[in-house]
N, CA, C and O atoms as a MOPAC input file, in Angstrom:
PM7 MOZYME 1SCF
protein

 N    -13.57600 1    -2.86100 1    18.46600 1
 C    -12.32300 1    -3.39900 1    18.00700 1
 C    -12.55700 1    -4.02200 1    16.63700 1
 O    -13.44600 1    -4.86000 1    16.48900 1
 N    -11.78000 1    -3.63200 1    15.64000 1
 C    -11.98400 1    -4.16200 1    14.29700 1
 C    -11.14900 1    -5.41900 1    14.09300 1
 O    -10.06300 1    -5.56900 1    14.65200 1
 N    -11.67800 1    -6.29700 1    13.29300 1
 C    -11.00200 1    -7.55300 1    13.00100 1
 C    -10.42900 1    -7.47400 1    11.58800 1
 O    -11.16300 1    -7.22500 1    10.63100 1
 N     -9.13600 1    -7.68200 1    11.45700 1
 C     -8.48400 1    -7.61600 1    10.15700 1
 C     -8.53100 1    -8.99400 1     9.50200 1
 O     -8.03300 1    -9.97000 1    10.06200 1
 N     -9.13000 1    -9.06900 1     8.31800 1
 C     -9.23400 1   -10.32000 1     7.59000 1
 C     -8.52200 1   -10.16600 1     6.25800 1
 O     -8.77500 1    -9.21800 1     5.51500 1
 N     -7.64100 1   -11.09000 1     5.96400 1
 C     -6.95700 1   -11.08300 1     4.67900 1
 C     -7.73300 1   -11.96000 1     3.71000 1
 O     -8.09100 1   -13.09400 1     4.03000 1
 N     -7.98500 1   -11.42800 1     2.53200 1
 C     -8.68500 1   -12.17300 1     1.49500 1
 C     -7.67600 1   -12.57900 1     0.42600 1
 O     -6.73000 1   -11.84400 1     0.14300 1
 N     -7.88000 1   -13.73100 1    -0.15200 1
 C     -6.96500 1   -14.20800 1    -1.18600 1
 C     -7.10600 1   -13.34900 1    -2.44300 1
 O     -8.15400 1   -12.74600 1    -2.67100 1
 N     -6.05200 1   -13.29400 1    -3.25400 1
 C     -6.14500 1   -12.53600 1    -4.50800 1
 C     -7.26900 1   -13.04300 1    -5.41100 1
 O     -7.91000 1   -12.25700 1    -6.10800 1
 N     -7.50700 1   -14.35500 1    -5.39900 1
 C     -8.57800 1   -14.91800 1    -6.22500 1
 C     -9.94700 1   -14.41600 1    -5.75500 1
 O    -10.81900 1   -14.11400 1    -6.57000 1
 N    -10.12400 1   -14.33200 1    -4.43400 1
 C    -11.37400 1   -13.84000 1    -3.86400 1
 C    -11.59200 1   -12.37800 1    -4.25400 1
 O    -12.69600 1   -11.98500 1    -4.63200 1
 N    -10.53500 1   -11.58600 1    -4.15700 1
 C    -10.62600 1   -10.16400 1    -4.53600 1
 C    -10.98300 1   -10.01400 1    -6.01100 1
 O    -11.86700 1    -9.23800 1    -6.37300 1
 N    -10.28000 1   -10.77100 1    -6.85700 1
 C    -10.53800 1   -10.69400 1    -8.29700 1
 C    -11.97900 1   -11.08100 1    -8.62400 1
 O    -12.62100 1   -10.47300 1    -9.48100 1
 N    -12.47200 1   -12.09900 1    -7.93000 1
 C    -13.85100 1   -12.53900 1    -8.15500 1
 C    -14.83200 1   -11.44100 1    -7.77100 1
 O    -15.77800 1   -11.17200 1    -8.51200 1
 N    -14.62200 1   -10.80700 1    -6.63000 1
 C    -15.49600 1    -9.72800 1    -6.19000 1
 C    -15.48900 1    -8.55300 1    -7.15900 1
 O    -16.54200 1    -8.01100 1    -7.49700 1
 N    -14.29700 1    -8.16300 1    -7.60500 1
 C    -14.18300 1    -7.05200 1    -8.56100 1
 C    -14.87500 1    -7.41600 1    -9.87100 1
 O    -15.61200 1    -6.61200 1   -10.44200 1
 N    -14.62700 1    -8.63800 1   -10.33700 1
 C    -15.24100 1    -9.08100 1   -11.59400 1
 C    -16.75900 1    -9.06400 1   -11.49800 1
 O    -17.43500 1    -8.62700 1   -12.43000 1
 N    -17.29800 1    -9.53500 1   -10.38000 1
 C    -18.74900 1    -9.53700 1   -10.19400 1
 C    -19.31600 1    -8.12000 1   -10.25100 1
 O    -20.34700 1    -7.88200 1   -10.87900 1
 N    -18.63600 1    -7.18100 1    -9.59000 1
 C    -19.11900 1    -5.79100 1    -9.60500 1
 C    -19.08200 1    -5.23500 1   -11.02000 1
 O    -20.06100 1    -4.65300 1   -11.48700 1
 N    -17.95600 1    -5.41200 1   -11.70200 1
 C    -17.81900 1    -4.84700 1   -13.04800 1
 C    -18.79600 1    -5.48100 1   -14.03500 1
 O    -19.29900 1    -4.80200 1   -14.93000 1
 N    -19.06600 1    -6.77400 1   -13.88100 1
 C    -19.98300 1    -7.44600 1   -14.79800 1
 C    -21.45000 1    -7.10200 1   -14.53000 1
 O    -22.25200 1    -7.04100 1   -15.46300 1
 N    -21.80400 1    -6.87700 1   -13.26300 1
 C    -23.21800 1    -6.72600 1   -12.90700 1
 C    -23.63300 1    -5.30100 1   -12.51300 1
 O    -24.77800 1    -5.08500 1   -12.11600 1
 N    -22.72200 1    -4.33200 1   -12.61700 1
 C    -23.09900 1    -2.98900 1   -12.17900 1
 C    -24.20400 1    -2.37200 1   -13.02800 1
 O    -24.91300 1    -1.48600 1   -12.55300 1
 N    -24.36600 1    -2.81200 1   -14.25700 1
 C    -25.43400 1    -2.31800 1   -15.12000 1
 C    -26.82200 1    -2.74500 1   -14.65800 1
 O    -27.82100 1    -2.13800 1   -15.04200 1
 N    -26.88200 1    -3.77400 1   -13.84500 1
 C    -28.16600 1    -4.27800 1   -13.35800 1
 C    -28.65900 1    -3.50200 1   -12.12900 1
 O    -29.77500 1    -3.72100 1   -11.65900 1
 N    -27.83700 1    -2.61600 1   -11.62500 1
 C    -28.18200 1    -1.84200 1   -10.42100 1
 C    -28.25700 1    -0.36400 1   -10.77600 1
 O    -27.76800 1     0.06600 1   -11.82100 1
 N    -28.87400 1     0.40100 1    -9.89000 1
 C    -29.03100 1     1.84000 1   -10.16800 1
 C    -27.72600 1     2.60200 1   -10.05700 1
 O    -27.59900 1     3.68000 1   -10.63800 1
 N    -26.74400 1     2.07200 1    -9.32400 1
 C    -25.43000 1     2.70100 1    -9.21800 1
 C    -24.38800 1     1.63100 1    -8.93700 1
 O    -24.71200 1     0.50000 1    -8.57300 1
 N    -23.13500 1     2.01200 1    -9.11300 1
 C    -22.05400 1     1.07400 1    -8.81900 1
 C    -22.02900 1     0.73700 1    -7.32500 1
 O    -21.75300 1    -0.39900 1    -6.93800 1
 N    -22.31800 1     1.73400 1    -6.50200 1
 C    -22.33400 1     1.50200 1    -5.05700 1
 C    -23.42300 1     0.48900 1    -4.67300 1
 O    -23.19800 1    -0.36300 1    -3.81500 1
 N    -24.58500 1     0.57900 1    -5.29800 1
 C    -25.65800 1    -0.37700 1    -5.02100 1
 C    -25.21300 1    -1.79100 1    -5.40300 1
 O    -25.51200 1    -2.75500 1    -4.69800 1
 N    -24.50300 1    -1.90400 1    -6.51600 1
 C    -23.97300 1    -3.21300 1    -6.92700 1
 C    -22.97700 1    -3.71800 1    -5.89100 1
 O    -22.99400 1    -4.89500 1    -5.53000 1
 N    -22.10500 1    -2.82600 1    -5.41100 1
 C    -21.10700 1    -3.21300 1    -4.41500 1
 C    -21.76200 1    -3.67600 1    -3.11400 1
 O    -21.34100 1    -4.66800 1    -2.51900 1
 N    -22.79300 1    -2.95000 1    -2.67700 1
 C    -23.48200 1    -3.33900 1    -1.44100 1
 C    -24.11700 1    -4.71900 1    -1.57700 1
 O    -24.00100 1    -5.55400 1    -0.68100 1
 N    -24.78600 1    -4.95100 1    -2.69900 1
 C    -25.46200 1    -6.22300 1    -2.91700 1
 C    -24.46400 1    -7.38000 1    -3.02400 1
 O    -24.63300 1    -8.41800 1    -2.38300 1
 N    -23.44200 1    -7.19200 1    -3.82800 1
 C    -22.46600 1    -8.25900 1    -4.06000 1
 C    -21.63700 1    -8.52800 1    -2.81500 1
 O    -21.32900 1    -9.68200 1    -2.51600 1
 N    -21.27200 1    -7.47700 1    -2.08200 1
 C    -20.46800 1    -7.68300 1    -0.86900 1
 C    -21.23600 1    -8.50800 1     0.15900 1
 O    -20.64900 1    -9.34100 1     0.85000 1
 N    -22.52100 1    -8.28500 1     0.26300 1
 C    -23.34400 1    -9.07500 1     1.19800 1
 C    -23.37700 1   -10.54500 1     0.77600 1
 O    -23.41400 1   -11.43700 1     1.62400 1
 N    -23.36300 1   -10.79100 1    -0.51800 1
 C    -23.42800 1   -12.16400 1    -1.01900 1
 C    -22.10200 1   -12.91500 1    -0.86900 1
 O    -22.09400 1   -14.12000 1    -0.61900 1
 N    -20.97500 1   -12.19600 1    -1.02200 1
 C    -19.68400 1   -12.88900 1    -0.96900 1
 C    -19.04700 1   -12.85600 1     0.41600 1
 O    -18.09600 1   -13.59600 1     0.67300 1
 N    -19.55500 1   -12.01000 1     1.31500 1
 C    -19.07200 1   -12.04800 1     2.68800 1
 C    -17.96600 1   -11.06800 1     3.03700 1
 O    -17.08100 1   -11.39000 1     3.83000 1
 N    -18.00400 1    -9.88100 1     2.45700 1
 C    -17.07900 1    -8.81700 1     2.86900 1
 C    -17.88400 1    -7.52900 1     2.95800 1
 O    -19.06400 1    -7.50900 1     2.60800 1
 N    -17.26400 1    -6.46600 1     3.41900 1
 C    -17.99300 1    -5.20500 1     3.52200 1
 C    -18.00600 1    -4.49500 1     2.17400 1
 O    -17.14900 1    -4.73200 1     1.32200 1
 N    -18.98200 1    -3.63000 1     1.99900 1
 C    -19.09100 1    -2.87800 1     0.74500 1
 C    -17.89700 1    -1.94600 1     0.57500 1
 O    -17.42500 1    -1.74600 1    -0.54400 1
 N    -17.40700 1    -1.37900 1     1.66400 1
 C    -16.25600 1    -0.47000 1     1.59300 1
 C    -15.00200 1    -1.22500 1     1.14700 1
 O    -14.21800 1    -0.70700 1     0.35100 1
 N    -14.80900 1    -2.43400 1     1.65100 1
 C    -13.67600 1    -3.24600 1     1.22900 1
 C    -13.75700 1    -3.53600 1    -0.25900 1
 O    -12.76500 1    -3.40600 1    -0.97600 1
 N    -14.91300 1    -3.92100 1    -0.71600 1
 C    -15.11400 1    -4.20000 1    -2.13500 1
 C    -14.90500 1    -2.93800 1    -2.97900 1
 O    -14.33900 1    -3.00300 1    -4.07100 1
 N    -15.36000 1    -1.80300 1    -2.47200 1
 C    -15.17100 1    -0.53300 1    -3.18700 1
 C    -13.68500 1    -0.24600 1    -3.38000 1
 O    -13.27200 1     0.17000 1    -4.46300 1
 N    -12.87700 1    -0.46400 1    -2.34000 1
 C    -11.42700 1    -0.22900 1    -2.44400 1
 C    -10.80400 1    -1.14200 1    -3.49000 1
 O     -9.95200 1    -0.71200 1    -4.26700 1
 N    -11.22900 1    -2.39800 1    -3.51000 1
 C    -10.69400 1    -3.33600 1    -4.50100 1
 C    -11.05300 1    -2.90200 1    -5.91400 1
 O    -10.21800 1    -2.95100 1    -6.81800 1
 N    -12.30500 1    -2.47300 1    -6.10100 1
 C    -12.75900 1    -2.05000 1    -7.43100 1
 C    -11.99600 1    -0.80600 1    -7.87500 1
 O    -11.56700 1    -0.72300 1    -9.02600 1
 N    -11.82200 1     0.15700 1    -6.97800 1
 C    -11.09700 1     1.38100 1    -7.34000 1
 C     -9.65200 1     1.07300 1    -7.72300 1
 O     -9.13300 1     1.64500 1    -8.68100 1
 N     -8.99700 1     0.17300 1    -6.98400 1
 C     -7.61700 1    -0.19600 1    -7.31700 1
 C     -7.56900 1    -0.92200 1    -8.65400 1
 O     -6.66100 1    -0.68500 1    -9.45000 1
 N     -8.51500 1    -1.79000 1    -8.90800 1
 C     -8.56900 1    -2.49100 1   -10.19800 1
 C     -8.77400 1    -1.48800 1   -11.33500 1
 O     -8.18600 1    -1.63700 1   -12.40600 1
 N     -9.59200 1    -0.48100 1   -11.11000 1
 C     -9.80500 1     0.55500 1   -12.13200 1
 C     -8.52200 1     1.33600 1   -12.38200 1
 O     -8.21800 1     1.67000 1   -13.52700 1
 N     -7.76000 1     1.63400 1   -11.32200 1
 C     -6.47400 1     2.32400 1   -11.49500 1
 C     -5.48900 1     1.43900 1   -12.25200 1
 O     -4.76000 1     1.92200 1   -13.11800 1
 N     -5.46500 1     0.14800 1   -11.93300 1
 C     -4.55900 1    -0.78500 1   -12.60700 1
 C     -4.89100 1    -0.91300 1   -14.09400 1
 O     -3.99700 1    -1.10500 1   -14.91800 1
 N     -6.16300 1    -0.80800 1   -14.43200 1
 C     -6.59700 1    -0.91600 1   -15.82700 1
 C     -6.49800 1     0.41400 1   -16.57300 1
 O     -6.72000 1     0.45400 1   -17.78300 1
 N     -6.17500 1     1.48700 1   -15.88400 1
 C     -6.05800 1     2.79400 1   -16.52000 1
 C     -7.37300 1     3.53200 1   -16.65800 1
 O     -7.42900 1     4.57600 1   -17.30800 1
 N     -8.42800 1     3.01100 1   -16.06200 1
 C     -9.74700 1     3.64600 1   -16.12900 1
 C     -9.79900 1     4.85500 1   -15.20100 1
 O    -10.44400 1     5.85800 1   -15.50800 1
 N     -9.12100 1     4.75300 1   -14.07600 1
 C     -9.15200 1     5.79300 1   -13.04900 1
 C     -7.72300 1     6.29400 1   -12.81900 1
 O     -6.76700 1     5.52400 1   -12.90400 1
 N     -7.58800 1     7.58800 1   -12.52900 1
 C     -6.27100 1     8.17100 1   -12.27100 1
 C     -5.74900 1     7.72400 1   -10.90300 1
 O     -6.52100 1     7.48100 1    -9.97500 1
 N     -4.43300 1     7.62400 1   -10.80200 1
 C     -3.80500 1     7.25500 1    -9.54000 1
 C     -2.70800 1     6.23100 1    -9.75700 1
 O     -2.45500 1     5.80100 1   -10.88200 1
 N     -2.05600 1     5.84500 1    -8.66200 1
 C     -0.96200 1     4.88600 1    -8.73000 1
 C     -1.49400 1     3.47100 1    -8.93100 1
 O     -2.43800 1     3.04400 1    -8.26500 1
 N     -0.86800 1     2.75100 1    -9.86600 1
 C     -1.22100 1     1.35200 1   -10.05100 1
 C     -0.60400 1     0.53900 1    -8.91100 1
 O      0.20200 1     1.05500 1    -8.13700 1
 N     -0.98100 1    -0.71100 1    -8.81900 1
 C     -0.45500 1    -1.57900 1    -7.75600 1
 C      1.05800 1    -1.70200 1    -7.84300 1
 O      1.74100 1    -1.65400 1    -6.82000 1
 N      1.59000 1    -1.85800 1    -9.04900 1
 C      3.04300 1    -1.99800 1    -9.20300 1
 C      3.75700 1    -0.69700 1    -8.84400 1
 O      4.82000 1    -0.72500 1    -8.22500 1
 N      3.17800 1     0.44300 1    -9.22900 1
 C      3.77300 1     1.73400 1    -8.87200 1
 C      3.72900 1     1.95200 1    -7.36000 1
 O      4.67600 1     2.47800 1    -6.77500 1
 N      2.64100 1     1.55000 1    -6.74200 1
 C      2.49800 1     1.68600 1    -5.29300 1
 C      3.53600 1     0.83000 1    -4.56300 1
 O      4.13200 1     1.27300 1    -3.58200 1
 N      3.74800 1    -0.39300 1    -5.04500 1
 C      4.74100 1    -1.28000 1    -4.43800 1
 C      6.15200 1    -0.72100 1    -4.63000 1
 O      6.97100 1    -0.77900 1    -3.71300 1
 N      6.43600 1    -0.18300 1    -5.80700 1
 C      7.75000 1     0.42600 1    -6.07800 1
 C      7.97900 1     1.62200 1    -5.16000 1
 O      9.08100 1     1.80400 1    -4.64300 1
 N      6.95600 1     2.42900 1    -4.95600 1
 C      7.06100 1     3.58100 1    -4.06100 1
 C      7.36700 1     3.12900 1    -2.63300 1
 O      8.22200 1     3.70900 1    -1.96500 1
 N      6.66200 1     2.08600 1    -2.16400 1
 C      6.92800 1     1.55900 1    -0.81700 1
 C      8.36900 1     1.08400 1    -0.69200 1
 O      9.02900 1     1.32600 1     0.31900 1
 N      8.85000 1     0.40500 1    -1.72800 1
 C     10.21200 1    -0.11400 1    -1.72700 1
 C     11.22900 1     1.03100 1    -1.66400 1
 O     12.19800 1     0.96500 1    -0.90700 1
 N     11.00600 1     2.06400 1    -2.45200 1
 C     11.91500 1     3.21400 1    -2.44600 1
 C     11.88100 1     3.95800 1    -1.11700 1
 O     12.92000 1     4.41000 1    -0.63700 1
 N     10.70500 1     4.09000 1    -0.51900 1
 C     10.60100 1     4.75600 1     0.78500 1
 C     11.33100 1     3.94900 1     1.85500 1
 O     12.00100 1     4.51900 1     2.71700 1
 N     11.20300 1     2.62600 1     1.80000 1
 C     11.89500 1     1.75600 1     2.75600 1
 C     13.41400 1     1.90200 1     2.59500 1
 O     14.13900 1     2.02600 1     3.58200 1
 N     13.88500 1     1.88800 1     1.34200 1
 C     15.31000 1     2.03800 1     1.07100 1
 C     15.81100 1     3.40000 1     1.54100 1
 O     16.90700 1     3.50200 1     2.09300 1
 N     15.02300 1     4.43700 1     1.32600 1
 C     15.37300 1     5.79100 1     1.75600 1
 C     15.54800 1     5.84800 1     3.27200 1
 O     16.51100 1     6.43500 1     3.76400 1
 N     14.60700 1     5.23300 1     4.02400 1
 C     14.71900 1     5.20900 1     5.49000 1
 C     15.98700 1     4.50300 1     5.93500 1
 O     16.67700 1     4.96800 1     6.84300 1
 N     16.29800 1     3.36900 1     5.29000 1
 C     17.49800 1     2.61700 1     5.64800 1
 C     18.75600 1     3.42300 1     5.36600 1
 O     19.68500 1     3.41600 1     6.17400 1
 N     18.80200 1     4.11500 1     4.23700 1
 C     19.97200 1     4.93300 1     3.90000 1
 C     20.13300 1     6.10800 1     4.86400 1
 O     21.25300 1     6.43600 1     5.25600 1
 N     19.03500 1     6.73800 1     5.24700 1
 C     19.10800 1     7.83100 1     6.21500 1
 C     19.63500 1     7.32500 1     7.55200 1
 O     20.44900 1     7.98900 1     8.19500 1
 N     19.17000 1     6.14700 1     7.97000 1
 C     19.63200 1     5.54700 1     9.22300 1
 C     21.12500 1     5.24500 1     9.15300 1
 O     21.86200 1     5.51600 1    10.10100 1
 N     21.57300 1     4.68200 1     8.02300 1
 C     22.99500 1     4.37100 1     7.84800 1
 C     23.83600 1     5.64200 1     7.83800 1
 O     24.92000 1     5.66600 1     8.41900 1
 N     23.35500 1     6.69100 1     7.18900 1
 C     24.08600 1     7.96200 1     7.16700 1
 C     24.21800 1     8.54800 1     8.56400 1
 O     25.26900 1     9.08300 1     8.91400 1
 N     23.17600 1     8.45400 1     9.35400 1
 C     23.22200 1     8.97700 1    10.72300 1
 C     24.24700 1     8.20700 1    11.55200 1
 O     24.99600 1     8.80200 1    12.32600 1
 N     24.27900 1     6.89400 1    11.39100 1
 C     25.26500 1     6.07500 1    12.11400 1
 C     26.67600 1     6.45700 1    11.68600 1
 O     27.55700 1     6.60200 1    12.53300 1
 N     26.90100 1     6.62100 1    10.39500 1
 C     28.23200 1     7.00800 1     9.90000 1
 C     28.62700 1     8.40500 1    10.37000 1
 O     29.79300 1     8.64400 1    10.68500 1
 N     27.68300 1     9.31600 1    10.41800 1
 C     27.94900 1    10.68000 1    10.88500 1
 C     28.38700 1    10.66500 1    12.35400 1
 O     29.34800 1    11.34000 1    12.72500 1
 N     27.68900 1     9.90400 1    13.17400 1
 C     28.02700 1     9.82100 1    14.59500 1
 C     29.36900 1     9.12800 1    14.80300 1
 O     30.15900 1     9.54000 1    15.65300 1
 N     29.62600 1     8.07500 1    14.02800 1
 C     30.90500 1     7.36700 1    14.13900 1
 C     32.05600 1     8.27200 1    13.72700 1
 O     33.11000 1     8.27700 1    14.36200 1
 N     31.85200 1     9.02900 1    12.67400 1
 C     32.87700 1     9.95400 1    12.20500 1
 C     33.18900 1    11.00600 1    13.26800 1
 O     34.35500 1    11.30700 1    13.52700 1
 N     32.15800 1    11.55500 1    13.87500 1
 C     32.36000 1    12.55900 1    14.92800 1
 C     33.06700 1    11.93100 1    16.12600 1
 O     33.93900 1    12.56200 1    16.72500 1
 N     32.70900 1    10.71200 1    16.48100 1
 C     33.32400 1    10.02400 1    17.61900 1
 C     34.81300 1     9.80900 1    17.37200 1
 O     35.63500 1    10.10800 1    18.23800 1
 N     35.16900 1     9.28700 1    16.18100 1
 C     36.57200 1     9.01400 1    15.90300 1
 C     37.37900 1    10.29400 1    15.70500 1
 O     38.56100 1    10.33600 1    16.04400 1
 N     36.75600 1    11.33500 1    15.16300 1
 C     37.45100 1    12.62200 1    15.02900 1
 C     37.76700 1    13.17700 1    16.41400 1
 O     38.86600 1    13.68700 1    16.63300 1
 N     36.83500 1    13.08800 1    17.34300 1
 C     37.06600 1    13.56500 1    18.71300 1
 C     38.14700 1    12.72800 1    19.39000 1
 O     38.99700 1    13.27000 1    20.09700 1
 N     38.12300 1    11.40500 1    19.17800 1
 C     39.14500 1    10.53400 1    19.76600 1
 C     40.52800 1    10.88100 1    19.21200 1
 O     41.50700 1    10.85200 1    19.95700 1
 N     40.62600 1    11.20300 1    17.94800 1
 C     41.91100 1    11.60100 1    17.33800 1
 C     42.40200 1    12.90500 1    17.94400 1
 O     43.59300 1    13.04600 1    18.22300 1
 N     41.50600 1    13.85800 1    18.15000 1
 C     41.89900 1    15.12900 1    18.76600 1
 C     42.36200 1    14.91800 1    20.19500 1
 O     43.35100 1    15.51900 1    20.61600 1
 N     41.67600 1    14.08900 1    20.94100 1
 C     42.05300 1    13.80200 1    22.33100 1
 C     43.41000 1    13.11200 1    22.37200 1
 O     44.19100 1    13.39300 1    23.28100 1
 N     43.72300 1    12.23800 1    21.45200 1
 C     44.98300 1    11.51600 1    21.43100 1
 C     46.13800 1    12.45100 1    21.10900 1
 O     47.22100 1    12.30500 1    21.67600 1
 N     45.92700 1    13.41700 1    20.20400 1
 C     46.97400 1    14.36800 1    19.83300 1
 C     47.27400 1    15.33800 1    20.96500 1
 O     48.39200 1    15.83900 1    21.08300 1
 N     46.28700 1    15.59800 1    21.78300 1
 C     46.46700 1    16.56600 1    22.88300 1
 C     47.33000 1    16.02800 1    23.99300 1
 O     47.85200 1    16.81800 1    24.77900 1
 N     47.50500 1    14.76600 1    24.10000 1
 C     48.27900 1    14.18600 1    25.21200 1
 C     49.74300 1    14.13000 1    24.97900 1
 O     50.48800 1    13.66500 1    25.84200 1

């Protein structure tokens, strides 16, 4: 069973900064991440994800920036809500159309 731990933005920034500043002292970026993650108290994979996102935000690496990712989530959420509302309106329209037909038949 995995335990989900939320880290503060300051903690994340510190970890990313440490990796970016000290990666030249290690044989690879991954080696720097493993060493630094052990020192600050998170997993190397977690630190790797933070570093990759920071690189995307800085334009060093291709992909969605944090703001673009948040905007995409917001648009997807809005899209789901609109689809749900359209389905409700479609069903209501069919219900009232049927009720109108039944009333005219009597």
